[in-house]
N, CA, C and O atoms as a DFTB+ gen file, in Angstrom:
672 C
 N C O
     1  1     -12.735      44.473     -43.141
     2  2     -11.457      43.470     -43.603
     3  2     -11.801      42.546     -44.858
     4  3     -12.917      42.110     -44.578
     5  1     -11.428      42.021     -46.090
     6  2     -11.749      41.336     -46.416
     7  2     -11.284      39.857     -45.957
     8  3     -10.240      39.641     -45.342
     9  1     -12.398      38.685     -46.427
    10  2     -12.064      37.343     -46.429
    11  2     -10.494      37.050     -47.076
    12  3      -9.819      37.333     -48.066
    13  1     -10.431      36.460     -46.097
    14  2      -9.236      35.894     -47.253
    15  2      -8.786      34.210     -47.149
    16  3      -9.539      33.521     -46.462
    17  1      -7.473      33.446     -47.864
    18  2      -8.090      31.935     -47.498
    19  2      -7.625      31.470     -46.004
    20  3      -7.032      32.007     -45.068
    21  1      -8.251      30.087     -46.287
    22  2      -7.964      29.285     -44.749
    23  2      -6.946      29.232     -44.357
    24  3      -6.767      29.270     -43.140
    25  1      -5.564      29.091     -45.522
    26  2      -4.593      29.027     -44.451
    27  2      -4.026      30.248     -43.855
    28  3      -3.484      30.202     -42.751
    29  1      -4.128      31.382     -44.559
    30  2      -4.176      32.215     -43.839
    31  2      -4.210      33.525     -42.816
    32  3      -3.950      34.722     -42.691
    33  1      -4.951      31.857     -41.936
    34  2      -5.562      32.124     -40.644
    35  2      -4.945      31.511     -39.971
    36  3      -5.189      30.304     -39.962
    37  1      -3.561      32.180     -38.851
    38  2      -2.654      31.847     -38.125
    39  2      -3.501      30.591     -37.223
    40  3      -4.715      30.391     -37.180
    41  1      -2.576      29.970     -36.651
    42  2      -2.764      28.455     -35.985
    43  2      -3.195      28.716     -34.749
    44  3      -3.460      27.703     -34.102
    45  1      -3.347      29.680     -34.236
    46  2      -4.415      29.825     -33.125
    47  2      -4.709      31.043     -33.232
    48  3      -4.257      31.933     -32.511
    49  1      -5.702      31.222     -34.382
    50  2      -7.121      31.382     -34.890
    51  2      -8.067      30.889     -34.766
    52  3      -7.973      29.676     -34.954
    53  1      -9.237      31.300     -34.471
    54  2      -9.921      30.670     -33.717
    55  2     -10.914      29.714     -34.915
    56  3     -11.104      30.053     -36.083
    57  1     -11.355      28.688     -34.366
    58  2     -12.138      28.298     -35.737
    59  2     -13.292      27.513     -35.539
    60  3     -12.989      26.709     -34.658
    61  1     -14.553      27.307     -35.925
    62  2     -15.667      26.504     -36.351
    63  2     -15.984      25.524     -37.266
    64  3     -16.049      25.875     -38.444
    65  1     -16.240      24.130     -36.925
    66  2     -16.320      23.392     -37.636
    67  2     -18.234      23.384     -37.261
    68  3     -18.875      23.570     -36.227
    69  1     -18.649      23.046     -38.795
    70  2     -20.133      22.311     -39.105
    71  2     -19.950      21.479     -39.777
    72  3     -19.375      21.448     -40.865
    73  1     -20.496      20.594     -39.105
    74  2     -20.488      19.148     -39.948
    75  2     -21.970      18.498     -40.162
    76  3     -22.685      17.786     -39.458
    77  1     -22.138      19.237     -41.829
    78  2     -23.608      18.365     -41.783
    79  2     -23.574      17.521     -41.997
    80  3     -22.572      16.886     -42.325
    81  1     -25.126      16.991     -41.861
    82  2     -25.806      15.255     -41.319
    83  2     -26.137      14.785     -42.801
    84  3     -26.871      13.797     -42.833
    85  1     -25.775      15.253     -43.942
    86  2     -25.390      14.539     -45.228
    87  2     -24.611      15.193     -45.897
    88  3     -24.049      16.148     -45.361
    89  1     -24.365      14.888     -47.190
    90  2     -23.936      16.032     -47.820
    91  2     -24.984      16.726     -48.784
    92  3     -26.077      16.701     -49.349
    93  1     -23.763      17.377     -48.517
    94  2     -24.576      18.914     -49.491
    95  2     -23.698      19.118     -50.477
    96  3     -22.550      19.334     -50.090
    97  1     -23.923      19.118     -51.900
    98  2     -23.297      19.614     -53.189
    99  2     -24.383      20.406     -54.129
   100  3     -25.436      21.001     -53.901
   101  1     -23.639      20.130     -55.250
   102  2     -24.746      20.713     -55.746
   103  2     -24.779      22.348     -56.097
   104  3     -23.813      23.112     -56.089
   105  1     -26.310      22.694     -56.439
   106  2     -26.736      24.056     -56.185
   107  2     -26.707      24.648     -54.701
   108  3     -26.534      25.805     -54.317
   109  1     -26.897      23.659     -54.112
   110  2     -27.503      23.310     -52.500
   111  2     -26.234      23.908     -52.106
   112  3     -26.248      25.076     -51.718
   113  1     -24.648      22.972     -52.176
   114  2     -23.983      23.794     -52.042
   115  2     -23.100      25.011     -52.301
   116  3     -22.209      25.273     -51.493
   117  1     -23.313      25.843     -53.483
   118  2     -23.310      26.511     -54.431
   119  2     -24.106      27.515     -53.151
   120  3     -23.311      28.206     -52.513
   121  1     -25.273      27.608     -52.834
   122  2     -25.732      28.814     -52.355
   123  2     -25.697      28.613     -50.733
   124  3     -26.019      29.639     -50.135
   125  1     -25.386      27.547     -49.937
   126  2     -24.049      27.796     -48.254
   127  2     -22.814      28.002     -49.207
   128  3     -22.124      27.006     -48.989
   129  1     -22.158      28.794     -50.174
   130  2     -21.182      28.644     -50.465
   131  2     -21.421      30.727     -49.824
   132  3     -20.936      31.578     -49.078
   133  1     -22.633      30.456     -50.942
   134  2     -22.619      32.278     -51.717
   135  2     -23.178      32.566     -50.414
   136  3     -22.291      33.294     -49.970
   137  1     -24.269      32.466     -49.274
   138  2     -24.348      32.857     -48.010
   139  2     -23.403      33.334     -47.552
   140  3     -23.044      34.511     -47.587
   141  1     -22.794      32.217     -46.960
   142  2     -21.166      31.977     -45.741
   143  2     -20.704      32.843     -46.515
   144  3     -20.958      33.868     -45.882
   145  1     -20.065      33.251     -47.696
   146  2     -19.178      34.430     -47.710
   147  2     -19.644      35.996     -47.980
   148  3     -18.804      36.895     -47.951
   149  1     -21.314      36.307     -48.294
   150  2     -21.470      37.051     -47.992
   151  2     -22.007      38.068     -46.561
   152  3     -22.232      39.242     -46.264
   153  1     -22.015      36.492     -45.892
   154  2     -21.826      37.554     -44.803
   155  2     -20.525      37.163     -44.116
   156  3     -20.644      37.461     -42.927
   157  1     -19.284      36.601     -44.368
   158  2     -18.570      36.875     -44.271
   159  2     -17.662      38.143     -44.800
   160  3     -16.577      38.501     -44.340
   161  1     -18.223      38.587     -45.630
   162  2     -17.616      39.519     -46.162
   163  2     -18.083      40.888     -45.452
   164  3     -17.815      41.971     -45.973
   165  1     -18.649      40.813     -44.487
   166  2     -19.230      42.056     -43.559
   167  2     -19.207      41.550     -42.218
   168  3     -20.046      42.032     -41.457
   169  1     -18.388      40.641     -41.745
   170  2     -18.829      39.860     -40.653
   171  2     -17.996      41.193     -39.783
   172  3     -17.019      41.599     -40.412
   173  1     -18.153      41.643     -38.946
   174  2     -17.818      42.610     -38.173
   175  2     -17.982      42.632     -36.292
   176  3     -19.094      42.332     -35.858
   177  1     -17.313      42.844     -35.678
   178  2     -18.185      42.526     -33.842
   179  2     -17.420      43.837     -33.249
   180  3     -16.237      44.145     -33.393
   181  1     -18.351      44.449     -32.607
   182  2     -18.424      45.840     -31.934
   183  2     -17.546      46.592     -33.209
   184  3     -16.335      46.807     -33.168
   185  1     -18.413      46.918     -34.291
   186  2     -18.128      47.871     -34.921
   187  2     -16.777      47.274     -36.193
   188  3     -16.791      47.494     -37.404
   189  1     -15.650      46.444     -35.348
   190  2     -14.940      45.994     -35.947
   191  2     -14.745      44.900     -36.793
   192  3     -14.749      43.752     -36.349
   193  1     -14.525      45.234     -38.328
   194  2     -14.733      44.096     -39.554
   195  2     -13.440      42.781     -38.433
   196  3     -12.515      42.874     -37.626
   197  1     -14.066      41.950     -38.983
   198  2     -13.410      40.415     -38.401
   199  2     -12.552      40.207     -39.750
   200  3     -13.042      40.776     -40.726
   201  1     -11.051      39.307     -40.037
   202  2     -10.133      39.259     -40.695
   203  2     -10.534      37.334     -41.046
   204  3      -9.822      36.565     -40.400
   205  1     -11.469      36.746     -41.886
   206  2     -12.037      35.492     -41.368
   207  2     -11.457      34.816     -42.313
   208  3     -10.340      35.151     -42.707
   209  1     -12.580      33.005     -43.200
   210  2     -11.704      32.422     -43.615
   211  2     -13.111      31.526     -43.459
   212  3     -13.945      31.786     -42.592
   213  1     -13.267      30.331     -44.515
   214  2     -14.302      29.171     -44.739
   215  2     -13.058      29.228     -45.265
   216  3     -12.246      30.026     -45.733
   217  1     -13.362      26.954     -44.767
   218  2     -13.376      26.284     -46.114
   219  2     -13.958      25.229     -46.081
   220  3     -14.073      24.543     -45.065
   221  1     -14.464      24.916     -47.331
   222  2     -15.521      23.255     -47.392
   223  2     -14.669      22.346     -47.620
   224  3     -13.605      22.695     -48.131
   225  1     -14.824      21.369     -47.403
   226  2     -14.396      19.932     -47.670
   227  2     -14.995      18.838     -46.998
   228  3     -15.458      18.712     -45.865
   229  1     -14.847      17.916     -48.172
   230  2     -16.049      16.543     -48.300
   231  2     -17.330      16.642     -48.338
   232  3     -18.115      15.814     -47.874
   233  1     -17.763      18.221     -49.197
   234  2     -19.202      18.424     -49.283
   235  2     -20.078      18.208     -47.632
   236  3     -21.272      18.061     -47.369
   237  1     -18.910      18.274     -46.809
   238  2     -20.251      17.601     -45.648
   239  2     -19.613      18.456     -44.224
   240  3     -20.052      18.045     -43.150
   241  1     -18.544      19.688     -44.171
   242  2     -17.794      19.717     -43.278
   243  2     -17.690      22.028     -43.745
   244  3     -16.619      22.526     -44.094
   245  1     -18.465      22.540     -43.658
   246  2     -17.562      23.867     -43.132
   247  2     -17.435      25.033     -42.721
   248  3     -18.383      25.816     -42.676
   249  1     -16.192      25.334     -42.344
   250  2     -15.259      25.586     -40.922
   251  2     -14.253      26.686     -41.470
   252  3     -13.325      26.753     -42.275
   253  1     -15.188      27.805     -40.283
   254  2     -14.832      28.844     -40.087
   255  2     -13.785      29.267     -39.746
   256  3     -13.193      28.397     -39.108
   257  1     -13.017      30.495     -39.865
   258  2     -11.491      30.836     -38.924
   259  2     -11.842      32.801     -38.628
   260  3     -12.634      33.545     -39.207
   261  1     -11.246      32.969     -37.946
   262  2     -10.712      34.067     -37.423
   263  2      -9.496      34.560     -36.691
   264  3      -9.284      34.295     -35.508
   265  1      -8.602      35.386     -37.548
   266  2      -7.859      36.209     -37.082
   267  2      -8.045      37.151     -36.044
   268  3      -8.698      38.182     -36.207
   269  1      -7.390      36.775     -34.778
   270  2      -7.924      37.430     -33.758
   271  2      -7.050      38.734     -33.126
   272  3      -7.288      39.345     -32.084
   273  1      -6.091      38.932     -33.981
   274  2      -4.751      39.499     -33.470
   275  2      -5.156      40.957     -34.215
   276  3      -4.517      41.977     -33.956
   277  1      -6.107      40.954     -35.018
   278  2      -6.739      42.614     -35.018
   279  2      -7.978      42.891     -33.835
   280  3      -8.155      43.782     -33.004
   281  1      -8.731      41.645     -34.213
   282  2     -10.162      42.114     -33.625
   283  2     -10.638      40.965     -33.223
   284  3     -10.357      40.027     -33.968
   285  1     -11.325      40.693     -32.206
   286  2     -11.802      39.524     -32.014
   287  2     -13.064      39.306     -32.362
   288  3     -13.729      40.251     -32.788
   289  1     -13.966      37.225     -32.172
   290  2     -15.611      38.000     -32.940
   291  2     -15.639      37.596     -31.307
   292  3     -14.796      37.186     -30.510
   293  1     -17.380      38.008     -31.231
   294  2     -17.869      37.888     -29.682
   295  2     -18.821      37.662     -30.184
   296  3     -19.245      37.540     -31.333
   297  1     -19.438      37.562     -28.442
   298  2     -20.463      36.728     -28.936
   299  2     -22.514      36.871     -29.734
   300  3     -23.506      36.142     -29.766
   301  1     -22.089      38.412     -30.267
   302  2     -23.444      38.875     -31.109
   303  2     -22.271      38.489     -32.027
   304  3     -23.011      37.759     -32.686
   305  1     -21.597      38.406     -32.375
   306  2     -20.932      38.121     -33.704
   307  2     -20.752      36.755     -34.222
   308  3     -20.300      36.553     -35.348
   309  1     -21.116      35.768     -33.378
   310  2     -20.787      34.130     -33.339
   311  2     -22.146      34.247     -33.315
   312  3     -22.621      33.838     -34.375
   313  1     -22.936      34.621     -32.573
   314  2     -24.352      34.160     -32.861
   315  2     -24.885      34.435     -33.847
   316  3     -25.749      33.696     -34.320
   317  1     -24.335      36.128     -34.706
   318  2     -24.964      36.385     -36.080
   319  2     -24.149      35.386     -37.158
   320  3     -24.583      35.374     -38.310
   321  1     -23.020      34.572     -36.845
   322  2     -23.001      32.972     -37.916
   323  2     -23.627      32.120     -37.738
   324  3     -24.066      31.438     -38.664
   325  1     -23.956      31.799     -36.052
   326  2     -25.276      30.935     -36.015
   327  2     -26.482      30.872     -37.010
   328  3     -26.950      29.973     -37.709
   329  1     -26.824      32.298     -36.778
   330  2     -28.579      32.655     -37.577
   331  2     -28.643      32.223     -38.815
   332  3     -29.464      31.431     -39.277
   333  1     -27.260      33.057     -39.664
   334  2     -26.822      32.717     -41.185
   335  2     -27.349      31.338     -41.269
   336  3     -28.485      31.061     -41.655
   337  1     -26.468      30.504     -40.890
   338  2     -26.425      29.180     -40.920
   339  2     -27.708      28.563     -40.868
   340  3     -28.047      27.706     -41.684
   341  1     -28.586      29.049     -39.744
   342  2     -29.351      28.569     -38.816
   343  2     -31.039      29.033     -40.518
   344  3     -32.255      28.932     -40.358
   345  1     -30.866      29.135     -40.818
   346  2     -31.996      30.516     -41.924
   347  2     -31.682      29.172     -43.207
   348  3     -32.565      28.577     -43.823
   349  1     -30.341      28.982     -43.330
   350  2     -30.130      28.040     -44.328
   351  2     -30.171      26.703     -44.196
   352  3     -30.180      25.898     -45.127
   353  1     -30.194      26.496     -43.221
   354  2     -30.097      25.025     -43.237
   355  2     -31.857      23.919     -43.962
   356  3     -31.959      22.726     -44.246
   357  1     -32.740      24.885     -44.002
   358  2     -34.185      24.521     -44.654
   359  2     -33.996      24.478     -45.850
   360  3     -34.158      23.530     -46.618
   361  1     -33.454      26.075     -46.158
   362  2     -32.842      25.876     -48.033
   363  2     -31.903      25.147     -48.572
   364  3     -31.742      25.301     -49.783
   365  1     -30.897      24.016     -47.751
   366  2     -30.388      23.462     -48.520
   367  2     -30.669      21.826     -47.828
   368  3     -30.384      20.699     -48.232
   369  1     -31.148      22.182     -46.982
   370  2     -31.813      19.810     -46.652
   371  2     -31.039      20.024     -45.605
   372  3     -31.659      19.443     -44.714
   373  1     -29.954      20.542     -45.055
   374  2     -29.120      19.758     -43.888
   375  2     -28.682      20.300     -42.636
   376  3     -28.031      21.343     -42.573
   377  1     -28.949      19.766     -41.847
   378  2     -28.453      20.150     -40.249
   379  2     -27.164      20.513     -40.302
   380  3     -26.327      19.667     -40.616
   381  1     -26.762      21.910     -39.987
   382  2     -24.907      21.794     -40.029
   383  2     -25.361      22.180     -38.255
   384  3     -25.199      21.039     -37.824
   385  1     -25.653      22.724     -37.430
   386  2     -25.538      23.490     -35.883
   387  2     -26.197      21.819     -35.240
   388  3     -27.268      21.212     -35.228
   389  1     -25.146      21.672     -34.887
   390  2     -25.933      20.713     -33.107
   391  2     -26.402      19.793     -33.637
   392  3     -27.589      19.656     -33.340
   393  1     -25.970      18.960     -34.405
   394  2     -26.670      17.763     -35.250
   395  2     -26.177      16.352     -34.007
   396  3     -26.398      15.141     -33.974
   397  1     -25.402      17.362     -33.086
   398  2     -24.551      15.274     -32.210
   399  2     -23.778      14.787     -33.163
   400  3     -22.606      14.688     -32.800
   401  1     -23.996      14.435     -34.282
   402  2     -23.283      13.747     -35.324
   403  2     -21.646      12.846     -34.881
   404  3     -20.925      13.127     -33.923
   405  1     -21.432      11.841     -35.822
   406  2     -19.528      12.177     -35.536
   407  2     -19.629      11.409     -37.160
   408  3     -20.396      10.864     -37.954
   409  1     -18.653      11.712     -37.002
   410  2     -17.954      11.430     -38.601
   411  2     -16.834      10.747     -38.899
   412  3     -15.899      10.470     -38.148
   413  1     -16.931      10.580     -39.647
   414  2     -15.658       9.083     -39.772
   415  2     -16.127       8.487     -41.606
   416  3     -17.252       8.339     -42.081
   417  1     -15.133       8.326     -42.081
   418  2     -14.319       7.620     -43.379
   419  2     -14.957       6.076     -43.628
   420  3     -14.837       5.533     -42.530
   421  1     -15.243       5.636     -44.057
   422  2     -16.486       4.698     -44.339
   423  2     -15.284       3.472     -45.238
   424  3     -14.462       4.068     -45.934
   425  1     -15.170       2.093     -45.251
   426  2     -14.266       1.638     -45.951
   427  2     -14.338       1.934     -47.584
   428  3     -13.718       1.667     -48.613
   429  1     -15.338       2.558     -47.199
   430  2     -15.431       2.880     -49.593
   431  2     -14.162       4.405     -49.226
   432  3     -13.248       4.783     -49.960
   433  1     -14.572       4.968     -47.880
   434  2     -13.626       6.034     -48.453
   435  2     -14.805       6.989     -48.259
   436  3     -14.571       7.919     -49.031
   437  1     -16.063       7.254     -47.559
   438  2     -16.916       7.780     -47.806
   439  2     -17.386       8.539     -46.547
   440  3     -17.741       8.036     -45.481
   441  1     -17.341       9.455     -46.775
   442  2     -17.956      10.412     -45.381
   443  2     -19.337      10.252     -45.034
   444  3     -20.271      10.622     -45.746
   445  1     -19.499       9.357     -43.255
   446  2     -20.224       8.436     -43.186
   447  2     -20.448       9.649     -41.480
   448  3     -19.596       9.970     -40.652
   449  1     -21.919      10.005     -41.561
   450  2     -22.556      10.811     -40.793
   451  2     -23.421       9.427     -39.203
   452  3     -24.380       8.701     -39.462
   453  1     -23.033       9.445     -38.408
   454  2     -24.020       8.710     -37.337
   455  2     -23.991       9.767     -35.668
   456  3     -23.542      10.869     -35.353
   457  1     -24.623       8.834     -35.078
   458  2     -25.066       9.228     -33.906
   459  2     -23.919       8.527     -32.882
   460  3     -23.519       7.437     -33.290
   461  1     -23.520       8.847     -32.019
   462  2     -22.576       8.370     -30.585
   463  2     -23.503       7.159     -30.951
   464  3     -23.325       6.658     -32.061
   465  1     -24.202       6.780     -30.364
   466  2     -24.658       5.033     -29.664
   467  2     -23.942       4.060     -31.342
   468  3     -23.025       3.245     -31.440
   469  1     -25.228       4.869     -32.790
   470  2     -24.637       3.982     -33.885
   471  2     -22.693       4.158     -34.532
   472  3     -22.249       4.376     -35.659
   473  1     -22.189       3.996     -33.559
   474  2     -21.047       4.875     -33.512
   475  2     -20.025       3.140     -32.715
   476  3     -19.323       2.200     -33.088
   477  1     -20.694       3.769     -31.383
   478  2     -20.174       2.341     -30.688
   479  2     -20.207       1.189     -31.046
   480  3     -19.328       0.344     -30.878
   481  1     -22.096       0.965     -32.012
   482  2     -22.383      -0.686     -32.053
   483  2     -21.745      -0.503     -33.633
   484  3     -21.860      -1.556     -34.261
   485  1     -21.270       0.306     -34.207
   486  2     -20.236      -0.146     -35.583
   487  2     -19.055      -0.303     -34.403
   488  3     -19.018      -1.420     -33.888
   489  1     -18.388       0.373     -34.066
   490  2     -17.289      -0.473     -33.613
   491  2     -17.426      -1.142     -32.898
   492  3     -16.298      -1.323     -32.438
   493  1     -18.311      -1.928     -32.225
   494  2     -18.859      -3.120     -31.541
   495  2     -18.462      -4.053     -32.809
   496  3     -17.483      -4.792     -32.920
   497  1     -19.203      -3.875     -33.460
   498  2     -19.650      -5.550     -34.707
   499  2     -17.861      -4.802     -35.586
   500  3     -17.758      -5.166     -36.758
   501  1     -16.693      -3.922     -35.083
   502  2     -15.935      -4.332     -36.089
   503  2     -16.049      -3.200     -37.912
   504  3     -15.619      -3.027     -39.052
   505  1     -16.481      -3.010     -37.421
   506  2     -16.795      -1.415     -38.945
   507  2     -15.939      -0.205     -38.434
   508  3     -15.549       0.526     -39.344
   509  1     -15.613       0.110     -37.327
   510  2     -14.948       1.130     -36.668
   511  2     -13.723       0.953     -35.872
   512  3     -14.009       0.548     -34.745
   513  1     -12.544       1.100     -36.044
   514  2     -11.444       0.625     -35.705
   515  2     -10.923       1.585     -34.903
   516  3     -11.606       2.541     -34.538
   517  1      -9.415       1.392     -34.483
   518  2      -8.482       2.175     -34.640
   519  2      -7.958       3.236     -35.682
   520  3      -7.551       4.385     -35.510
   521  1      -8.073       2.633     -36.581
   522  2      -6.856       3.191     -37.613
   523  2      -8.686       3.379     -38.695
   524  3      -8.825       3.058     -39.875
   525  1      -9.653       3.902     -37.881
   526  2     -11.148       4.760     -39.110
   527  2     -10.216       5.654     -38.878
   528  3      -9.338       5.671     -38.015
   529  1     -10.653       6.916     -40.299
   530  2     -10.306       8.118     -40.474
   531  2     -11.672       8.282     -39.242
   532  3     -12.562       7.581     -38.760
   533  1     -11.273       9.334     -39.164
   534  2     -12.712      10.187     -38.207
   535  2     -12.525      12.079     -38.359
   536  3     -11.605      12.633     -38.961
   537  1     -13.542      12.700     -37.713
   538  2     -13.448      13.516     -37.742
   539  2     -13.164      14.615     -36.452
   540  3     -14.239      14.583     -35.854
   541  1     -12.408      15.425     -35.826
   542  2     -12.962      16.037     -34.705
   543  2     -13.365      17.047     -34.634
   544  3     -12.507      17.870     -34.315
   545  1     -14.735      17.597     -34.851
   546  2     -15.669      18.568     -35.397
   547  2     -15.295      19.165     -34.307
   548  3     -15.006      20.181     -34.940
   549  1     -15.067      19.420     -33.357
   550  2     -14.701      19.617     -31.703
   551  2     -13.567      20.994     -31.888
   552  3     -13.667      21.770     -30.937
   553  1     -12.526      21.416     -32.935
   554  2     -12.070      21.504     -33.160
   555  2     -11.656      23.081     -32.576
   556  3     -11.968      23.863     -33.473
   557  1     -11.177      23.695     -31.621
   558  2     -11.027      25.773     -31.738
   559  2     -10.640      26.489     -32.270
   560  3     -11.186      27.423     -32.857
   561  1      -8.617      25.937     -32.096
   562  2      -8.213      26.691     -33.552
   563  2      -7.834      26.657     -34.636
   564  3      -7.770      25.466     -34.940
   565  1      -7.481      27.360     -35.572
   566  2      -7.302      26.843     -37.194
   567  2      -5.937      26.079     -37.345
   568  3      -5.642      25.573     -38.428
   569  1      -5.141      26.000     -36.301
   570  2      -3.825      25.281     -36.339
   571  2      -4.114      23.759     -36.312
   572  3      -3.587      22.923     -37.046
   573  1      -5.503      23.425     -34.859
   574  2      -6.323      22.466     -34.819
   575  2      -6.748      21.600     -36.730
   576  3      -6.477      20.597     -37.389
   577  1      -7.314      22.508     -36.788
   578  2      -8.262      22.423     -38.092
   579  2      -7.518      21.807     -39.029
   580  3      -7.842      20.692     -39.440
   581  1      -6.406      22.470     -39.491
   582  2      -5.677      22.126     -39.832
   583  2      -4.806      20.293     -39.806
   584  3      -4.621      19.517     -40.743
   585  1      -4.507      20.178     -38.534
   586  2      -3.491      19.700     -38.387
   587  2      -4.293      17.910     -37.424
   588  3      -3.785      16.793     -37.522
   589  1      -5.286      18.183     -36.797
   590  2      -5.596      17.101     -36.001
   591  2      -7.638      16.476     -36.451
   592  3      -8.203      15.479     -36.000
   593  1      -8.172      17.459     -37.367
   594  2      -9.695      17.525     -37.827
   595  2      -9.410      16.186     -38.257
   596  3      -9.781      15.469     -37.328
   597  1      -8.895      15.395     -39.278
   598  2      -9.030      14.164     -39.453
   599  2      -8.566      13.568     -39.597
   600  3      -8.328      13.284     -40.771
   601  1      -7.991      12.808     -38.526
   602  2      -6.976      11.685     -37.597
   603  2      -7.395       9.999     -37.665
   604  3      -8.460       9.916     -38.277
   605  1      -7.024       8.967     -37.340
   606  2      -7.349       7.915     -36.881
   607  2      -8.330       8.419     -35.953
   608  3      -8.427       9.592     -35.591
   609  1      -9.059       7.438     -35.589
   610  2     -10.251       7.386     -34.318
   611  2      -8.743       7.225     -33.351
   612  3      -8.186       8.304     -33.154
   613  1      -7.943       5.790     -32.648
   614  2      -7.024       6.144     -31.996
   615  2      -6.099       7.302     -31.583
   616  3      -5.018       7.089     -31.034
   617  1      -6.523       8.445     -31.844
   618  2      -5.224       9.641     -31.890
   619  2      -6.720      10.226     -31.401
   620  3      -6.941      11.150     -32.184
   621  1      -7.369      10.165     -30.867
   622  2      -8.393      11.442     -30.878
   623  2      -9.399      10.560     -29.680
   624  3      -9.451       9.381     -29.328
   625  1     -10.186      11.907     -29.262
   626  2     -11.328      11.586     -28.321
   627  2     -12.350      10.095     -28.761
   628  3     -13.074       9.337     -28.115
   629  1     -11.986      10.189     -30.014
   630  2     -13.243       9.116     -30.698
   631  2     -12.435       7.275     -29.431
   632  3     -12.986       6.285     -28.950
   633  1     -11.381       7.656     -29.444
   634  2     -10.515       6.716     -29.150
   635  2     -11.740       5.656     -27.826
   636  3     -11.968       4.458     -27.664
   637  1     -12.118       6.668     -27.303
   638  2     -12.667       6.200     -26.042
   639  2     -14.547       5.709     -26.853
   640  3     -15.337       5.046     -26.182
   641  1     -14.711       5.935     -27.522
   642  2     -15.804       5.199     -27.954
   643  2     -15.510       4.202     -28.625
   644  3     -16.481       4.050     -29.367
   645  1     -14.529       3.152     -28.909
   646  2     -13.920       1.694     -28.961
   647  2     -14.240       1.312     -27.839
   648  3     -14.514       1.674     -26.694
   649  1     -14.032      -0.202     -29.032
   650  2     -13.812      -1.302     -27.069
   651  2     -12.575      -1.521     -26.944
   652  3     -11.728      -1.213     -27.783
   653  1     -12.385      -2.027     -25.971
   654  2     -11.335      -1.994     -25.297
   655  2     -10.501      -3.744     -25.113
   656  3     -10.723      -4.626     -24.283
   657  1      -9.773      -3.707     -25.971
   658  2      -9.329      -4.575     -26.722
   659  2      -9.256      -5.575     -25.351
   660  3      -9.271      -5.163     -24.192
   661  1      -9.148      -7.459     -25.918
   662  2      -8.885      -7.591     -23.535
   663  2      -7.503      -8.508     -24.217
   664  3      -7.396      -8.585     -25.441
   665  1      -6.855      -8.934     -23.627
   666  2      -5.815     -10.150     -23.747
   667  2      -6.203     -11.137     -22.575
   668  3      -6.644     -10.983     -21.437
   669  1      -5.905     -12.037     -23.222
   670  2      -6.039     -13.479     -22.164
   671  2      -5.197     -13.767     -21.420
   672  3      -5.318     -14.763     -20.707
């Protein structure tokens, strides 16, 4: 099956979000998307073509979706996706897999990438608060990728990293 637009993947479709440790733009972004599109065009599980899509957001986030109504992604097919991305990391100069980074919009609206410890430290310093927009790269469905991927910190698991408000 050919690839489709990400909005054509049903809400129940599987999704994977890969966050880059820094922005990927220009020729590097073009190379990344060209390679991903090439992989998706032939992506199959146990010989069955997958109906799939990708979305590229904020020069940082690659979202892959699969409509599993006709064929589901298998462990081997998912491993193939991770291998393709791993091979591209050196070429594009960015880490996309398993970086353990947290992402949020800073005061200027720019996407920032920090470690969990840095996130806590910035939250303690008041740079990050309940209304700070964060990105949840742990979403697992296309519907969640559309509905709650980008939301205020207070509405997701990031809230547990914010200081507890003290009352007197």
